[in-house]
VEXZADREN-681235 format. One record per residue (C-alpha): residue in one letter; x, y, z. Coordinates in pm, whole numbers, always signed. Example, Ala and Ser with C-alpha at 12.3 -4.5 7.8 and 13.67 -1.06 7.14 Angstrom:
! VEXZADREN-681235
[atom 'a', [+1230, -450, +780]],
[atom 's', [+1367, -106, +714]],
***
This chain:
! VEXZADREN-681235
[atom 'm', [+10352, +8092, +19347]],
[atom 'i', [+10342, +8383, +19082]],
[atom 'n', [+10399, +8147, +18810]],
[atom 'l', [+10130, +7894, +18949]],
[atom 'h', [+9883, +8184, +18938]],
[atom 'l', [+9971, +8288, +18590]],
[atom 'a', [+9935, +7938, +18479]],
[atom 'i', [+9585, +7907, +18642]],
[atom 'q', [+9478, +8236, +18488]],
[atom 'f', [+9578, +8082, +18138]],
[atom 'f', [+9305, +7814, +18184]],
[atom 'l', [+9048, +8091, +18232]],
[atom 'q', [+9172, +8290, +17922]],
[atom 'l', [+9154, +7945, +17721]],
[atom 'a', [+8792, +7875, +17837]],
[atom 'v', [+8680, +8237, +17737]],
[atom 'i', [+8863, +8237, +17403]],
[atom 'l', [+8738, +7892, +17291]],
[atom 'l', [+8361, +7966, +17381]],
[atom 'f', [+8367, +8312, +17241]],
[atom 'c', [+8525, +8189, +16904]],
[atom 'r', [+8250, +7933, +16883]],
[atom 'l', [+7984, +8187, +16963]],
[atom 'v', [+8115, +8417, +16684]],
[atom 'g', [+8143, +8108, +16457]],
[atom 'a', [+7780, +8034, +16499]],
[atom 'v', [+7691, +8365, +16396]],
[atom 'a', [+7943, +8386, +16117]],
[atom 's', [+7825, +8058, +15966]],
[atom 'r', [+7487, +8214, +15900]],
[atom 'f', [+7658, +8429, +15652]],
[atom 'g', [+7854, +8157, +15498]],
[atom 'q', [+8190, +8232, +15668]],
[atom 'p', [+8401, +7937, +15786]],
[atom 'q', [+8515, +7900, +16144]],
[atom 'v', [+8861, +8028, +16082]],
[atom 'v', [+8730, +8352, +15970]],
[atom 'a', [+8515, +8384, +16279]],
[atom 'e', [+8830, +8331, +16496]],
[atom 'm', [+8998, +8642, +16322]],
[atom 'i', [+8693, +8846, +16417]],
[atom 'a', [+8670, +8705, +16758]],
[atom 'g', [+9039, +8783, +16828]],
[atom 'v', [+8976, +9154, +16746]],
[atom 'l', [+8660, +9178, +16958]],
[atom 'l', [+8839, +9033, +17265]],
[atom 'g', [+9109, +9291, +17237]],
[atom 'p', [+9106, +9650, +17337]],
[atom 's', [+8898, +9746, +17020]],
[atom 'l', [+8564, +9622, +17181]],
[atom 'f', [+8609, +9417, +17503]],
[atom 'g', [+8867, +9648, +17634]],
[atom 'l', [+8671, +9959, +17536]],
[atom 'l', [+8345, +9854, +17692]],
[atom 'w', [+8479, +9675, +17995]],
[atom 'p', [+8847, +9774, +18045]],
[atom 'e', [+8895, +9660, +18388]],
[atom 't', [+8743, +9321, +18322]],
[atom 'q', [+8958, +9287, +17996]],
[atom 's', [+9263, +9376, +18191]],
[atom 'a', [+9203, +9136, +18475]],
[atom 'l', [+9143, +8870, +18210]],
[atom 'f', [+9444, +8913, +17994]],
[atom 'f', [+9700, +9128, +18175]],
[atom 'w', [+9670, +9134, +18549]],
[atom 'd', [+9799, +8904, +18831]],
[atom 'k', [+9747, +8927, +19197]],
[atom 's', [+10109, +9022, +19282]],
[atom 'q', [+10089, +9345, +19072]],
[atom 't', [+10445, +9282, +18945]],
[atom 'l', [+10347, +9377, +18599]],
[atom 'r', [+10400, +9017, +18478]],
[atom 'd', [+10114, +8944, +18234]],
[atom 't', [+9937, +8624, +18152]],
[atom 'q', [+10014, +8674, +17774]],
[atom 's', [+10359, +8519, +17855]],
[atom 'y', [+10163, +8178, +17831]],
[atom 'l', [+9916, +8279, +17556]],
[atom 'f', [+10199, +8360, +17311]],
[atom 'p', [+10392, +8036, +17306]],
[atom 'a', [+10068, +7829, +17306]],
[atom 's', [+9958, +8026, +17010]],
[atom 'q', [+10280, +7978, +16835]],
[atom 'l', [+10257, +7591, +16889]],
[atom 'g', [+9906, +7589, +16737]],
[atom 'l', [+10035, +7790, +16437]],
[atom 'a', [+10318, +7559, +16371]],
[atom 'l', [+10110, +7245, +16402]],
[atom 'y', [+9858, +7395, +16163]],
[atom 'm', [+10121, +7484, +15901]],
[atom 'f', [+10250, +7141, +15943]],
[atom 'v', [+9927, +6988, +15846]],
[atom 'v', [+9895, +7230, +15549]],
[atom 'g', [+10229, +7114, +15424]],
[atom 'm', [+10122, +6748, +15454]],
[atom 'e', [+9814, +6843, +15230]],
[atom 'f', [+10028, +7035, +14983]],
[atom 'r', [+10075, +6861, +14638]],
[atom 'v', [+10332, +6989, +14392]],
[atom 'd', [+10202, +6761, +14133]],
[atom 'i', [+9876, +6932, +14095]],
[atom 'i', [+10043, +7273, +14049]],
[atom 'r', [+10249, +7132, +13768]],
[atom 'k', [+9939, +7076, +13572]],
[atom 'k', [+9857, +7431, +13570]],
[atom 'l', [+10194, +7590, +13598]],
[atom 'k', [+10152, +7858, +13333]],
[atom 's', [+9835, +8016, +13492]],
[atom 's', [+9972, +7953, +13845]],
[atom 'm', [+10296, +8162, +13762]],
[atom 'a', [+10099, +8444, +13579]],
[atom 'v', [+9867, +8476, +13863]],
[atom 's', [+10153, +8459, +14128]],
[atom 'a', [+10352, +8731, +13943]],
[atom 'a', [+10051, +8960, +13913]],
[atom 'g', [+9971, +8896, +14271]],
[atom 'm', [+10323, +9000, +14375]],
[atom 'v', [+10413, +9287, +14143]],
[atom 'a', [+10095, +9490, +14150]],
[atom 'p', [+10021, +9482, +14538]],
[atom 'f', [+10402, +9540, +14608]],
[atom 'l', [+10418, +9853, +14398]],
[atom 'l', [+10092, +9981, +14545]],
[atom 'g', [+10212, +9898, +14906]],
[atom 'a', [+10556, +10040, +14836]],
[atom 'g', [+10381, +10370, +14710]],
[atom 'l', [+10162, +10392, +15031]],
[atom 'g', [+10479, +10323, +15250]],
[atom 'w', [+10633, +10626, +15083]],
[atom 'c', [+10334, +10841, +15152]],
[atom 'f', [+10284, +10708, +15507]],
[atom 'f', [+10654, +10762, +15590]],
[atom 'h', [+10655, +11130, +15480]],
[atom 'y', [+10297, +11240, +15569]],
[atom 't', [+10199, +11030, +15883]],
[atom 'e', [+10355, +10877, +16204]],
[atom 'l', [+10245, +10525, +16117]],
[atom 'f', [+10615, +10411, +16096]],
[atom 'p', [+10844, +10459, +16410]],
[atom 'k', [+11141, +10716, +16368]],
[atom 'k', [+11401, +10428, +16347]],
[atom 't', [+11226, +10276, +16044]],
[atom 's', [+11394, +10402, +15720]],
[atom 'l', [+11211, +10488, +15404]],
[atom 'l', [+11336, +10179, +15230]],
[atom 'e', [+11230, +9957, +15511]],
[atom 'a', [+10888, +10130, +15526]],
[atom 'm', [+10831, +10085, +15150]],
[atom 'l', [+10954, +9709, +15149]],
[atom 'f', [+10748, +9602, +15462]],
[atom 'l', [+10422, +9755, +15348]],
[atom 'g', [+10487, +9610, +14988]],
[atom 'a', [+10557, +9268, +15129]],
[atom 's', [+10246, +9302, +15357]],
[atom 'm', [+10034, +9376, +15043]],
[atom 'c', [+10190, +9059, +14859]],
[atom 'i', [+10084, +8813, +15123]],
[atom 't', [+9814, +8565, +15060]],
[atom 'a', [+9628, +8366, +15333]],
[atom 'f', [+9784, +8044, +15197]],
[atom 'p', [+9664, +7814, +15481]],
[atom 'm', [+9339, +7983, +15516]],
[atom 'l', [+9314, +7970, +15140]],
[atom 'a', [+9335, +7596, +15145]],
[atom 'r', [+9053, +7589, +15404]],
[atom 'i', [+8821, +7820, +15186]],
[atom 'i', [+8880, +7589, +14884]],
[atom 'h', [+8782, +7300, +15094]],
[atom 'f', [+8486, +7487, +15239]],
[atom 'k', [+8372, +7575, +14875]],
[atom 'k', [+8430, +7224, +14750]],
[atom 'l', [+8690, +7347, +14495]],
[atom 'n', [+8951, +7072, +14530]],
[atom 'g', [+9083, +6960, +14204]],
[atom 't', [+8941, +7233, +13996]],
[atom 't', [+9133, +7485, +13786]],
[atom 'm', [+9015, +7766, +14020]],
[atom 'g', [+9129, +7589, +14332]],
[atom 't', [+9460, +7456, +14185]],
[atom 'v', [+9564, +7780, +14025]],
[atom 'a', [+9489, +7964, +14358]],
[atom 'i', [+9676, +7739, +14565]],
[atom 'g', [+9983, +7724, +14347]],
[atom 'a', [+9993, +8121, +14314]],
[atom 'g', [+9937, +8159, +14686]],
[atom 'a', [+10238, +7935, +14776]],
[atom 'v', [+10474, +8123, +14539]],
[atom 'd', [+10347, +8469, +14673]],
[atom 'd', [+10389, +8385, +15040]],
[atom 'a', [+10737, +8253, +14971]],
[atom 't', [+10842, +8573, +14814]],
[atom 'a', [+10682, +8779, +15082]],
[atom 'w', [+10889, +8607, +15341]],
[atom 'c', [+11194, +8682, +15145]],
[atom 'l', [+11110, +9038, +15147]],
[atom 'l', [+11041, +9035, +15510]],
[atom 'a', [+11395, +8885, +15565]],
[atom 'v', [+11541, +9182, +15366]],
[atom 'v', [+11323, +9431, +15580]],
[atom 'l', [+11446, +9279, +15922]],
[atom 'a', [+11821, +9256, +15801]],
[atom 's', [+11804, +9626, +15706]],
[atom 'f', [+11643, +9706, +16029]],
[atom 'd', [+11921, +9534, +16210]],
[atom 'n', [+12164, +9736, +15995]],
[atom 'n', [+12335, +9410, +15889]],
[atom 'w', [+12277, +9295, +15528]],
[atom 's', [+12449, +8961, +15595]],
[atom 'h', [+12154, +8861, +15783]],
[atom 'a', [+11943, +8881, +15481]],
[atom 'l', [+12180, +8658, +15281]],
[atom 'w', [+12169, +8421, +15596]],
[atom 'n', [+11797, +8429, +15600]],
[atom 'i', [+11726, +8365, +15238]],
[atom 'g', [+12039, +8127, +15183]],
[atom 'g', [+11961, +7938, +15507]],
[atom 'g', [+11593, +7916, +15395]],
[atom 'i', [+11684, +7775, +15057]],
[atom 's', [+11933, +7522, +15229]],
[atom 'y', [+11672, +7407, +15471]],
[atom 'v', [+11414, +7345, +15182]],
[atom 'f', [+11687, +7154, +15011]],
[atom 'v', [+11778, +6939, +15306]],
[atom 'a', [+11417, +6872, +15407]],
[atom 'l', [+11307, +6768, +15052]],
[atom 'a', [+11624, +6600, +14930]],
[atom 'l', [+11747, +6442, +15251]],
[atom 'v', [+11475, +6418, +15508]],
[atom 'r', [+11194, +6315, +15281]],
[atom 'p', [+11376, +6007, +15113]],
[atom 'l', [+11497, +5898, +15459]],
[atom 'a', [+11155, +5924, +15612]],
[atom 'k', [+11016, +5724, +15317]],
[atom 'r', [+11288, +5463, +15353]],
[atom 'f', [+11226, +5407, +15732]],
[atom 'e', [+10848, +5458, +15708]],
[atom 'r', [+10785, +5084, +15784]],
[atom 'f', [+10954, +5112, +16119]],
[atom 'f', [+10679, +5369, +16234]],
[atom 'l', [+10378, +5169, +16114]],
[atom 'd', [+10174, +4921, +16307]],
[atom 'g', [+9994, +4734, +16030]],
[atom 'd', [+9797, +4992, +15830]],
[atom 't', [+9822, +5271, +16092]],
[atom 'l', [+10087, +5501, +16221]],
[atom 's', [+10237, +5393, +16559]],
[atom 'e', [+10271, +5601, +16865]],
[atom 'a', [+10647, +5626, +16791]],
[atom 'g', [+10590, +5746, +16437]],
[atom 'l', [+10347, +6024, +16571]],
[atom 'v', [+10616, +6131, +16821]],
[atom 'v', [+10892, +6132, +16552]],
[atom 'g', [+10653, +6327, +16323]],
[atom 'l', [+10599, +6598, +16593]],
[atom 'a', [+10959, +6612, +16684]],
[atom 'l', [+11058, +6682, +16317]],
[atom 'm', [+10796, +6944, +16300]],
[atom 'a', [+10938, +7108, +16614]],
[atom 'l', [+11290, +7080, +16487]],
[atom 'g', [+11204, +7224, +16147]],
[atom 'a', [+11023, +7524, +16323]],
[atom 'w', [+11328, +7587, +16546]],
[atom 'i', [+11567, +7577, +16259]],
[atom 't', [+11386, +7836, +16058]],
[atom 'd', [+11332, +8060, +16364]],
[atom 'k', [+11697, +8041, +16421]],
[atom 'i', [+11807, +8134, +16075]],
[atom 'g', [+11576, +8445, +16094]],
[atom 'l', [+11254, +8312, +15920]],
[atom 'h', [+10932, +8257, +16097]],
[atom 'a', [+10879, +7906, +16266]],
[atom 'v', [+10578, +7840, +16045]],
[atom 'f', [+10799, +7821, +15741]],
[atom 'g', [+10991, +7544, +15894]],
[atom 'a', [+10687, +7350, +15995]],
[atom 'f', [+10533, +7382, +15658]],
[atom 'v', [+10827, +7245, +15467]],
[atom 'm', [+10852, +6961, +15716]],
[atom 'g', [+10505, +6878, +15648]],
[atom 'a', [+10582, +6867, +15268]],
[atom 'a', [+10849, +6630, +15341]],
[atom 'm', [+10646, +6369, +15519]],
[atom 'p', [+10581, +6049, +15322]],
[atom 'r', [+10250, +6044, +15149]],
[atom 'g', [+10013, +5775, +15249]],
[atom 'i', [+9952, +5625, +15589]],
[atom 'v', [+10194, +5853, +15759]],
[atom 't', [+10041, +6176, +15645]],
[atom 'r', [+9685, +6041, +15669]],
[atom 'd', [+9733, +5951, +16043]],
[atom 'l', [+9937, +6247, +16119]],
[atom 'i', [+9674, +6477, +15999]],
[atom 's', [+9391, +6283, +16165]],
[atom 'r', [+9567, +6297, +16506]],
[atom 'i', [+9708, +6648, +16501]],
[atom 'q', [+9441, +6843, +16306]],
[atom 'p', [+9133, +6828, +16541]],
[atom 'l', [+9303, +6938, +16858]],
[atom 't', [+9514, +7203, +16675]],
[atom 'v', [+9223, +7376, +16499]],
[atom 'a', [+8971, +7341, +16797]],
[atom 'l', [+9213, +7419, +17079]],
[atom 'l', [+9545, +7586, +16987]],
[atom 'l', [+9484, +7791, +16665]],
[atom 'p', [+9216, +8014, +16803]],
[atom 'l', [+9484, +8138, +17062]],
[atom 'f', [+9692, +8288, +16778]],
[atom 'f', [+9399, +8496, +16639]],
[atom 't', [+9325, +8614, +16999]],
[atom 'y', [+9665, +8706, +17069]],
[atom 's', [+9667, +8924, +16745]],
[atom 'g', [+9347, +9070, +16855]],
[atom 'l', [+9493, +9174, +17192]],
[atom 'n', [+9749, +9387, +17009]],
[atom 't', [+9508, +9549, +16786]],
[atom 'k', [+9399, +9882, +16905]],
[atom 'i', [+9154, +10023, +16646]],
[atom 'g', [+9100, +10317, +16870]],
[atom 'l', [+9438, +10446, +16764]],
[atom 'l', [+9274, +10528, +16427]],
[atom 'n', [+9127, +10841, +16595]],
[atom 't', [+9123, +11080, +16315]],
[atom 'g', [+8945, +11116, +15978]],
[atom 'f', [+9305, +11125, +15815]],
[atom 'l', [+9406, +10796, +15964]],
[atom 'w', [+9073, +10628, +15851]],
[atom 'l', [+9133, +10774, +15521]],
[atom 'm', [+9470, +10615, +15517]],
[atom 'c', [+9307, +10281, +15628]],
[atom 'g', [+9060, +10303, +15335]],
[atom 'a', [+9359, +10362, +15112]],
[atom 'v', [+9536, +10043, +15227]],
[atom 'l', [+9210, +9853, +15176]],
[atom 'i', [+9167, +9984, +14820]],
[atom 'a', [+9530, +9920, +14719]],
[atom 'a', [+9513, +9566, +14861]],
[atom 'i', [+9197, +9484, +14662]],
[atom 'l', [+9320, +9621, +14334]],
[atom 'g', [+9652, +9496, +14378]],
[atom 'k', [+9574, +9143, +14459]],
[atom 'g', [+9210, +9054, +14352]],
[atom 'v', [+9169, +9268, +14032]],
[atom 'a', [+9549, +9192, +13920]],
[atom 'c', [+9502, +8821, +13973]],
[atom 'w', [+9171, +8810, +13798]],
[atom 'l', [+9321, +8988, +13494]],
[atom 'a', [+9626, +8765, +13482]],
[atom 'a', [+9404, +8450, +13505]],
[atom 'r', [+9199, +8581, +13219]],
[atom 'a', [+9526, +8657, +13017]],
[atom 't', [+9626, +8292, +13040]],
[atom 'g', [+9294, +8155, +12901]],
[atom 'v', [+9113, +8081, +13229]],
[atom 'p', [+8732, +8148, +13184]],
[atom 'n', [+8603, +8462, +13325]],
[atom 'r', [+8389, +8300, +13604]],
[atom 'e', [+8694, +8097, +13722]],
[atom 'a', [+8928, +8380, +13701]],
[atom 'l', [+8695, +8590, +13903]],
[atom 'g', [+8714, +8306, +14163]],
[atom 'i', [+9084, +8305, +14171]],
[atom 'g', [+9101, +8686, +14206]],
[atom 'v', [+8848, +8665, +14494]],
[atom 'l', [+9047, +8367, +14669]],
[atom 'm', [+9386, +8528, +14622]],
[atom 'n', [+9252, +8869, +14782]],
[atom 'a', [+9198, +8716, +15122]],
[atom 'r', [+9494, +8787, +15359]],
[atom 'g', [+9388, +8625, +15669]],
[atom 'l', [+9632, +8420, +15886]],
[atom 'm', [+9957, +8491, +15698]],
[atom 'e', [+9901, +8868, +15704]],
[atom 'l', [+9873, +8857, +16087]],
[atom 'i', [+10184, +8662, +16114]],
[atom 'i', [+10378, +8901, +15905]],
[atom 'i', [+10248, +9213, +16079]],
[atom 'n', [+10298, +9065, +16439]],
[atom 'i', [+10653, +9022, +16344]],
[atom 'g', [+10675, +9389, +16221]],
[atom 'l', [+10512, +9507, +16543]],
[atom 'q', [+10730, +9300, +16770]],
[atom 'r', [+11042, +9416, +16596]],
[atom 'g', [+10933, +9774, +16610]],
[atom 'v', [+10942, +9821, +16221]],
[atom 'i', [+10556, +9941, +16241]],
[atom 's', [+10357, +10126, +16488]],
[atom 'e', [+10054, +10007, +16668]],
[atom 'g', [+9841, +10241, +16450]],
[atom 'l', [+9971, +10085, +16138]],
[atom 'f', [+9936, +9747, +16288]],
[atom 'a', [+9569, +9819, +16354]],
[atom 't', [+9520, +9934, +15993]],
[atom 'l', [+9664, +9623, +15846]],
[atom 'v', [+9453, +9403, +16075]],
[atom 'i', [+9157, +9579, +15951]],
[atom 'm', [+9260, +9515, +15599]],
[atom 'a', [+9334, +9145, +15673]],
[atom 'v', [+8992, +9105, +15834]],
[atom 'v', [+8792, +9281, +15570]],
[atom 't', [+8968, +9109, +15273]],
[atom 't', [+8919, +8775, +15424]],
[atom 'l', [+8538, +8848, +15496]],
[atom 'm', [+8490, +8955, +15155]],
[atom 'a', [+8596, +8618, +15022]],
[atom 's', [+8300, +8402, +15076]],
[atom 'p', [+8008, +8654, +15011]],
[atom 'i', [+8173, +8785, +14695]],
[atom 'f', [+8252, +8429, +14566]],
[atom 'e', [+7891, +8327, +14612]],
[atom 'l', [+7760, +8640, +14434]],
[atom 'l', [+8004, +8650, +14135]],
[atom 'v', [+8126, +8298, +14105]],
[atom 'n', [+7945, +8013, +14268]],
[atom 'k', [+7592, +8099, +14142]],
[atom 'g', [+7551, +7848, +13856]],
[atom 'f', [+7905, +7744, +13858]],
[atom 't', [+7949, +7376, +13758]],
[atom 'q', [+8267, +7262, +13957]],
[atom 'e', [+8513, +7117, +13699]],
[atom 't', [+8731, +6851, +13855]],
[atom 'd', [+8967, +6803, +13574]],
[atom 'l', [+9269, +6738, +13804]],
[atom 'd', [+9329, +6429, +14002]],
[atom 'a', [+9327, +6580, +14338]],
[atom 'p', [+9234, +6437, +14657]],
[atom 'h', [+8975, +6559, +14886]],
[atom 'l', [+9166, +6768, +15157]],
[atom 'p', [+9066, +6666, +15505]],
[atom 's', [+8859, +6914, +15693]],
[atom 'p', [+8988, +7049, +16015]],
[atom 't', [+8655, +7008, +16171]],
[atom 'p', [+8362, +6817, +16045]],
[atom 't', [+8127, +7074, +15986]],
[atom 's', [+8264, +7434, +16017]],
[atom 'r', [+8592, +7475, +15856]],
***
């Protein structure tokens, strides 16, 4: 009976989350922000930072309370649903990913990627050293090395899936700007995940875990691309019904996605990594076209907002209750912008990219968004960071993502003639109008 009540409570949560995300999205669209950015904001607003602050009893009744008063909360349903949405979303992003486009601008992509890793990592590691010695933003069981590595990795991250959506939203598919940003973002995120694996292995006091995480991740990529991809291509015809994907093909695709997510979670990497790589391994053409068209609408409309809300429920901005902590939050934000946005702009200019396009690359790379929320959620769940630092990093993720569209319009898009010198397909949009 308790489980039935919790399940029914989940439906109420779902209705509130979806409607509120759309309401915030309607407001955000007036400022040129895509729906996915609005969901980040909505998640924070539904958490203790606003909803819980103004109406704590109502917020608790909606997200934490059940009639039995057994302290079992309904987030136990919200979390797995949010993870499913996240994995499906990254599966779609993997199917849209094109290595051939990145090869055409490899030099600029690698330069921007290197700048977008080294500069923010050094700044983040420096802040980690300061926070460790002069604040209580890291728990006592977190070592200095772990603090520096984790904050450095958090600064390195780029909102890779969100980046793809913003590029589509701005109609930058196939341009030098969009291609360089996508290529650099992919490399940066892969590096940040490796750094996270090192942090978690150190936190568990077992460095063999880091070797297992990184080695297992490399092995998984090899098997997915060298074995699964050619096999999927070879047997593709068995899952087609004329010029469309059959129901059996849809089921097999979803099963492969789930298997990939499970494997990478088991080896110590996040499930989204496995889902993304499995998406990249799917045969291009009818298979990916129909998988995207069937998975994407429900995922982005129903499941993905749950992840942002779940993150918001763990964000307590009220924990930043002193001027000193807000000063530290400002330091994180400044370091994030200088390390990512400015460094990537300069790197793009150094490789011959025109200034307007280089500015656009810097602005796009500076958005942290979804991937930042993933990595800091892991840090919070594993006890590497405190709730106060979690709130600080959520603020940084939201602000840097909010900055992307208005600054892009102000500095880049005004008078910019889009150059489609690359033969890139138009990425499908998650929703017809807003993403």
